[in-house]
C-alpha positions as CSV (number, residue, x, y, z in Angstrom):
1,X,-30.6,-18.7,-0.5
2,X,-29.4,-15.2,-1.3
3,X,-30.8,-12.1,0.4
4,X,-30.8,-8.7,-1.2
5,X,-28.9,-7.2,1.8
6,X,-26.2,-9.8,1.6
7,X,-25.8,-9.2,-2.1
8,X,-25.5,-5.5,-1.6
9,X,-22.9,-6.0,1.1
10,X,-20.9,-8.3,-1.1
11,X,-21.0,-5.8,-4.0
12,X,-19.9,-3.0,-1.6
13,X,-17.0,-5.2,-0.5
14,X,-15.9,-5.8,-4.0
15,X,-16.0,-2.1,-4.8
16,X,-13.9,-1.4,-1.7
17,X,-11.5,-4.1,-2.7
18,X,-11.0,-2.5,-6.2
19,X,-10.5,0.9,-4.6
20,X,-7.9,-0.5,-2.1
21,X,-6.0,-2.2,-4.9
22,X,-5.9,1.0,-6.9
23,X,-4.6,2.9,-3.8
24,X,-2.0,0.3,-3.0
25,X,-0.7,0.5,-6.6
26,X,-0.7,4.3,-6.5
27,X,1.3,4.4,-3.2
28,X,3.7,1.7,-4.5
29,X,4.4,3.8,-7.6
30,X,4.7,7.1,-5.6
31,X,6.6,6.0,-2.5
32,X,8.2,2.6,-2.9
33,X,9.0,1.8,-6.5
34,X,12.0,4.2,-6.9
35,X,13.3,3.7,-3.3
36,X,12.9,0.3,-1.7
37,X,11.4,-1.3,-4.9
38,X,14.8,-1.2,-6.6
39,X,16.7,-3.2,-4.0
40,X,17.1,-7.0,-4.4
41,X,15.9,-9.1,-1.5
42,X,19.5,-10.4,-0.8
43,X,20.7,-6.8,-0.6
44,X,17.9,-5.4,1.6
45,X,19.0,-4.1,5.0
46,X,17.4,-2.6,8.0
47,X,19.2,0.6,7.2
48,X,17.1,0.9,4.0
49,X,13.9,0.8,6.0
50,X,15.3,3.3,8.5
51,X,16.2,5.7,5.7
52,X,12.7,5.2,4.1
53,X,10.9,6.0,7.3
54,X,13.3,8.9,8.0
55,X,12.4,10.4,4.7
56,X,8.7,9.9,5.4
57,X,9.2,11.6,8.8
58,X,11.0,14.5,7.2
59,X,8.0,15.0,4.9
60,X,5.7,15.0,7.9
61,X,4.1,11.6,7.0
62,X,5.4,9.5,9.8
63,X,6.4,10.0,13.4
């Protein structure tokens, strides 16, 4: 049995899911792809993460 309210809720969830995916991809392209995204997993160090967050902090986006 499918209720109209349940269907509307599911549809809203799928719309939010599409929007979240679009935002994640946009943020990946804008913030990560050219910085942390170019580092191979075996070469990834905590200093890379520190530098990434330091840059965000300098831009006023993290504290």
